[in-house]
Structure formats: C-alpha cells, structure tokens
C-alpha positions in Angstrom: -19.5 197.0 14.1 -21.4 194.9 11.5 -23.3 196.9 8.8 -27.0 196.2 8.4 -27.9 194.0 5.5 -24.7 192.1 5.5 -24.4 188.3 6.0 -23.0 188.8 9.5 -25.9 191.2 10.4 -28.5 188.7 9.2 -26.9 185.9 11.2 -27.0 188.1 14.4 -30.7 188.9 13.7 -31.4 185.2 13.3 -29.6 184.5 16.6 -31.7 187.2 18.4 -34.8 185.7 16.9 -33.8 182.3 18.3 -33.3 183.8 21.7 -36.6 185.6 21.6 -38.4 182.4 20.6 -36.6 180.5 23.4 -37.8 183.0 26.0 -41.4 182.7 24.7 -41.1 178.9 24.9 -39.8 179.1 28.5 -42.7 181.3 29.4 -45.1 178.7 27.8 -43.5 175.8 29.7 -43.8 177.7 33.0 -47.5 178.5 32.4 -49.0 175.8 30.1 -52.6 177.0 30.6 -51.9 180.7 30.0 -54.8 183.0 28.9 -54.6 184.7 25.5 -53.7 188.1 27.0 -50.8 186.4 28.8 -49.5 185.0 25.4 -50.0 188.4 23.8 -48.1 190.2 26.5 -45.3 187.6 26.4 -45.0 188.1 22.6 -45.0 191.9 22.9 -42.2 191.5 25.6 -40.0 189.2 23.5 -40.7 190.0 19.8 -38.8 193.4 19.8 -35.6 191.6 20.8 -35.2 190.5 17.2 -34.2 194.0 16.2 -32.5 195.1 19.4 -29.2 195.7 17.6 -30.8 197.9 15.0 -32.7 200.2 17.4 -31.4 199.4 20.8 -32.9 202.3 22.8 -36.4 201.9 21.2 -36.4 198.2 21.8 -35.3 198.7 25.4 -38.1 201.2 25.9 -40.8 198.8 24.5 -39.4 195.7 26.3 -39.2 197.7 29.6 -42.8 198.9 29.4 -44.0 195.4 28.4 -41.9 193.9 31.2 -43.4 196.3 33.8 -46.9 195.3 32.7 -45.9 191.7 32.9 -44.4 192.0 36.4 -47.4 193.9 37.6 -49.9 191.4 36.2 -47.8 188.4 37.2 -47.3 187.2 33.5 -44.0 185.5 32.6 -42.3 186.8 35.7 -39.3 184.5 35.3 -38.7 185.7 31.7 -39.1 189.4 32.2 -35.8 190.1 33.8 -34.0 188.1 31.1 -35.8 189.9 28.3 -35.0 193.3 29.8 -31.3 192.3 30.3 -31.1 191.1 26.7 -32.5 194.5 25.5 -30.2 196.4 27.9 -27.0 194.9 26.6 -26.8 196.6 23.1 -27.7 199.9 24.8 -24.8 199.6 27.2 -22.6 198.5 24.3 -23.5 201.4 21.9 -22.4 205.0 22.2 -25.1 206.6 24.4 -26.4 210.1 23.9 -27.3 210.2 27.6 -24.9 209.1 30.4 -24.2 205.4 30.0 -25.5 204.5 33.4 -28.9 206.1 32.9 -30.2 203.1 30.9 -29.4 200.8 33.8 -31.0 203.2 36.4 -34.2 203.4 34.3 -34.4 199.6 33.9 -34.0 199.0 37.6 -36.5 201.8 38.4 -39.0 200.3 36.0 -38.6 196.8 37.6 -39.0 198.3 41.1 -42.1 200.4 40.2 -43.7 197.3 38.6 -43.0 195.3 41.7 -44.4 197.9 44.0 -47.5 198.1 41.8 -48.0 194.4 42.2 -47.8 194.7 46.0 -49.8 198.0 46.5 -52.4 198.1 43.7 -55.6 196.2 44.6 -56.5 193.5 42.2 -52.9 192.7 41.2 -51.4 190.4 40.1 -54.0 189.2 37.6 -52.3 185.8 37.4 -52.1 183.9 40.6 -48.6 183.1 41.8 -47.9 179.4 42.0 -47.1 177.9 45.4 -43.5 178.1 46.5 -42.7 180.4 43.6 -40.8 183.6 44.2 -42.4 186.9 43.1 -42.7 190.5 44.2 -45.9 189.5 45.9 -44.2 186.9 48.1 -40.5 187.8 48.3 -40.0 191.3 46.9 -36.5 191.9 48.3 -35.1 188.7 47.0 -36.7 189.1 43.6 -35.6 192.7 43.2 -32.1 191.7 44.4 -32.0 189.0 41.7 -33.2 191.5 39.1 -30.6 194.1 40.1 -27.8 191.5 39.9 -28.8 190.3 36.4 -29.4 193.8 35.0 -26.3 195.3 36.6 -24.1 192.4 35.5 -25.4 192.7 31.9 -24.7 196.4 31.9 -21.2 196.0 33.3 -20.5 193.3 30.8 -21.6 195.5 27.9 -19.5 198.4 29.1 -16.5 196.1 29.5 -16.9 194.8 26.0 -17.3 198.4 24.8 -14.1 199.4 26.6 -12.2 196.5 25.1 -13.4 197.3 21.6 -12.4 200.9 22.1 -8.9 199.9 23.2 -8.6 197.6 20.2 -9.7 200.5 17.9 -7.2 202.8 19.5 -4.5 200.2 19.1 -5.3 199.7 15.5 -5.2 203.5 15.0 -1.8 203.7 16.7 -0.5 200.9 14.5 -1.8 202.7 11.4 -0.1 205.9 12.5 3.1 204.0 13.3 3.0 202.4 9.9 2.5 205.8 8.3 5.4 207.3 10.2 7.6 204.4 9.2 6.6 204.8 5.6 7.5 208.6 5.8 10.9 207.7 7.3 11.5 205.1 4.5 10.6 207.7 1.9 12.9 210.2 3.6 15.7 207.7 3.5 15.1 207.1 -0.2 15.1 210.8 -0.9 18.3 211.2 1.1 20.0 208.3 -0.9 18.9 209.6 -4.3 19.7 213.2 -3.7 22.9 212.6 -1.8 24.3 210.2 -4.4 23.4 212.3 -7.4 24.4 215.6 -6.0 27.8 214.2 -5.2 28.2 213.3 -8.8 26.8 216.6 -10.0 29.2 218.6 -7.7 32.2 216.7 -8.9 31.3 217.0 -12.6 30.5 220.7 -12.1 33.9 221.3 -10.7 35.5 219.5 -13.6 33.4 221.5 -16.1 34.3 224.7 -14.4 38.0 223.9 -14.7 37.9 222.6 -18.3 35.3 224.9 -19.9 38.0 227.3 -21.3 41.0 225.1 -21.8 39.3 221.9 -22.9 35.8 222.7 -24.2 35.0 219.2 -25.4 35.7 217.7 -22.0 33.8 220.5 -20.3 30.8 219.9 -22.5 31.0 216.1 -21.7 31.0 217.0 -18.0 28.0 219.2 -18.4 26.3 216.4 -20.4 26.9 214.1 -17.4 25.5 216.6 -15.0 22.4 216.9 -17.2 22.0 213.1 -17.4 22.6 212.5 -13.7 20.2 215.4 -12.6 17.4 214.0 -14.9 17.9 210.6 -13.4 17.9 212.0 -9.9 14.6 213.8 -10.6 13.1 210.6 -12.0 14.2 208.7 -8.9 12.7 211.3 -6.6 9.4 211.2 -8.5 9.3 207.4 -8.1 10.1 207.6 -4.3 7.5 210.3 -3.7 5.0 208.5 -5.8 4.7 206.0 -3.0 2.7 208.7 -1.2 0.0 208.4 -3.8 0.3 204.8 -5.0 2.0 202.1 -2.8 2.5 200.0 -6.0 5.1 202.5 -7.1 7.1 202.3 -3.8 9.7 199.8 -5.1 11.6 201.0 -8.2 13.4 198.4 -10.2 17.1 198.0 -9.5 19.1 199.8 -12.3 22.5 198.8 -11.1 24.0 199.4 -14.6 23.0 203.0 -14.6 24.3 203.4 -11.0 27.7 202.0 -12.1 27.7 204.2 -15.2 27.2 207.3 -13.0 30.1 206.4 -10.7 32.4 205.7 -13.6 31.5 209.1 -15.1 32.7 210.6 -11.8 36.2 209.1 -12.3 36.1 205.9 -10.3 36.4 202.6 -12.1 33.7 200.2 -11.0 33.6 196.5 -11.7 30.1 195.1 -11.5 29.5 191.4 -10.7 25.8 190.8 -10.9 24.1 187.4 -11.1 21.0 185.5 -10.1 18.7 188.4 -9.2 15.6 187.2 -11.1 14.1 185.4 -8.1 14.8 188.2 -5.6 11.6 190.1 -4.6 11.3 193.7 -5.7 11.4 195.1 -2.2 14.7 193.3 -1.4 16.1 194.4 -4.8 15.1 198.0 -4.1 16.8 197.9 -0.7 19.9 196.4 -2.3 19.9 199.2 -4.8 19.8 201.9 -2.1 22.5 200.1 -0.1 24.8 200.0 -3.1 24.0 203.5 -4.0 24.9 204.8 -0.6 28.1 202.7 -0.4 29.2 204.1 -3.8 28.3 207.6 -2.7 30.6 207.1 0.3 33.4 205.9 -2.1 33.1 209.1 -4.0 32.9 211.3 -1.0 35.3 209.9 1.5 37.4 207.0 0.2 39.7 208.8 -2.3 39.5 205.6 -4.3 40.4 204.9 -7.9 38.4 201.7 -8.3 35.9 199.6 -6.5 33.9 196.4 -7.1 30.1 196.0 -6.7 29.1 192.4 -6.2 25.5 191.1 -6.2 24.7 187.5 -5.8 22.2 185.1 -4.3 22.6 181.8 -2.4 20.2 179.9 -0.3 17.6 182.6 -0.1 20.0 185.4 0.7 21.0 188.4 -1.5 24.5 189.5 -0.9 25.6 193.1 -1.7 29.2 194.0 -1.4 31.1 197.2 -2.3 34.8 197.0 -1.9 37.1 199.9 -2.8 40.9 200.6 -2.8 40.7 204.0 -1.2 42.3 205.3 2.0 40.3 206.1 5.1 40.1 209.8 6.1 42.7 211.0 8.5 40.1 212.3 10.9 37.0 210.1 10.6 33.9 211.8 11.8 30.8 210.2 13.4 28.6 207.8 11.3 26.4 209.7 8.9 22.8 209.2 8.0 23.8 207.1 5.0 25.4 204.4 7.2 22.4 204.5 9.5 20.1 204.2 6.6 21.9 201.1 5.3 21.7 199.4 8.7 18.0 200.2 8.9 17.3 198.8 5.4 19.1 195.6 6.3 17.3 195.3 9.6 14.0 195.7 7.7 14.6 192.4 6.0 16.2 190.7 9.0 19.7 190.7 7.5 23.2 191.6 8.6 25.7 194.2 7.4 29.5 194.6 7.9 31.1 198.0 7.4 34.8 198.6 7.9 38.3 198.7 6.5 39.9 195.7 4.6 43.0 194.0 6.0 45.0 194.7 2.8 43.7 198.3 2.5 40.5 199.8 1.2 37.1 199.8 2.6 34.2 197.4 2.3 30.4 197.2 2.8 28.9 193.8 2.8 25.2 193.3 3.4 23.1 190.1 3.5 19.4 190.4 2.8 17.3 187.2 3.4 14.2 186.6 1.2 11.6 183.9 0.7 12.1 181.9 -2.5 8.9 181.5 -4.4 7.8 177.9 -5.0 8.3 177.0 -8.6 
C-alpha cells in the first residue's frame, strides 16, 4: 500500500484525475447540447473519483447516489456504470469493515432502484433517450445485465488482486521467519563451535593443572593461566556471536587464526600454520573458514590422538581453501557424525563450496574445504 503524500500516491491521484476527466469528456461527447444541470450532475458523479483511494467507501457512496440520480433522470447513462465500477474497485480491494460482498450488493441495488424509478415514476427521465439507444426506459433487462456484469467483474477483480497481495504478504512473512530461523541456527552453530572448542582446551588444561599443581607448581600455574586466557577468549567470541542478535554488522568476526593456533599449541598439539592471500576474501567467507578450522582442530584434540597437524589457508581463482591435516590415529570404535561435522558441511554449503573429510592414505586425518567467493573488481 502506498502512503498518502508520497510521489507514488500523487501519481495515482493524477491518474484517477485523468480517468475522471475522461469520463466527463465521454459524457460531453455523447450529449453535446447538455443542459447546465446535466453538466453539474456529471461533475458530481465523476469528481469524487480523484480521491477514491483515500476515502473509498465515502467516494462510493457519493458516486452511487449521484449515479442513481443520473440514471433516473437520463443523464450520462453510458458513463454512470463505469464511474460506479471505478469507485467500487478500491472498496473491494481494501479491508472492509462489513462483509466484502455488501458493497457489490448495494451498488447493484442502487442501479436497479434507479432504473425502476426511471420506468415507474411519472415525468422521468428528464432527458429524452436518443433513438436506438439502450436505457432502462427502453431495454431495462439488457441494461441491468450489462451493469451487473461490469460491477460484478470489477468486484471480482478487486478481490482477486486483494487475495494475491495477501498471498504475497504471507509469503514475504514466511521468508522473513525462515531467514530468522536460519540466523538463529547459524548463531547456534557459532556458539557450539566456540564453546566446544574452548571447553575442550579448558578441560585438558584443567586436568594438567590438577595433576601438576603439587609436584610442579610453575607448570600448574602456566596451565591455569592458559585456562584463564582461553576462557576469556571464549567469552569474547560468544559475545560477538550473540551480538548479531542486536546488530547484524557484528555477525562476522575477524578471523584470528594465530590465536586459534596458539590455543591448540597450548593444549599440547604442535600446529603448523600456512596462511596466505586472505586480504581479498570477504569477511563472511573468512568467518566461515575460521569456524571450520576451529571445529577441525577441536576434533584433532578430542578424537585424533595427534601430536601435530597442519592448518593451511590459501586462495586461488576466487576459492578459499581450508585444510587441517593431522598425524593422529582414528578411534577404534568411531561413532556417528557429530554436530561439528554437520556444522562444517552446512557452512560450506552456505557458500556453495565443497568439503572432504576422511583418513589420509599414509595415516592421519584430513579436512579440506573449498569456499568460493566473488573477487572484488580492483
């Protein structure tokens, strides 16, 4: 719906004014020698059409009364039905306080009453009907049938357009809800990645600190310092992720791969980082790459029993490649895929990329993801 006072609203009012003027012109051409009261009645019939979108029911009432007077007196009979139909359309299109069909019934009843008045009231019509011209005085059934077809067709068209607009609004609402659900799922995956990765490190370091706190105090304090650092970093990450609920601009954290690698090294796994050419990668793709690498390294700590791994990040031909390869051994009884692996696949699918997850021929385990992105024109 177009708000009053806008450029679009003014254009529609101008269009309605043109239609109203055209109807007056048609009436003038049909009756070139019309009397002043005929002109006045024609103007009263057509002028309200200019504001039919602003006050649809009031305009329909005025036009219907003027149309009934015009039909009964024989003024502008060819234009009356068109003017009433033009006023009826926005009423059928708007949300009615009364049943939607009532406006159509009232319009048809008004036309029928005016036609009967022309036939039954002595002295009507005031304007003589031209020879071979159809009117309620000469062919009432045909004229009323024509009026009913025009008015009913207008009302049906208005209700059809209203239904289509309602369906479009419902579809837009459903899409908005779906987008909101997808955003919540994305945030849930981010929280899972952040909390799962950092709690794994905290748990490992807590076990080390508990074991060394008495026999090796310095190493125990170092483990506790790592726990403090990792927990603070996890809290900051969670705040960034949940901040997307308030400000979408905060939804994509920068990719701190160095800090991620430092956390894994602190847990006892040697990590080699090979990072190059990420400056042209969009932030959303870098954020997904960060979460994929984070989840892969978390799995190295949890399941791989690895002593070292390599994290590779590189771009070529508009594709960011993320690879995490370790030297660990697969579990003796592998369980079903966890939420982390599903989350990685979902993130890759979000960018239309591919991912390979599985053991290496020479031993170890590898995760290789390819995330396409559009290269900005320089």
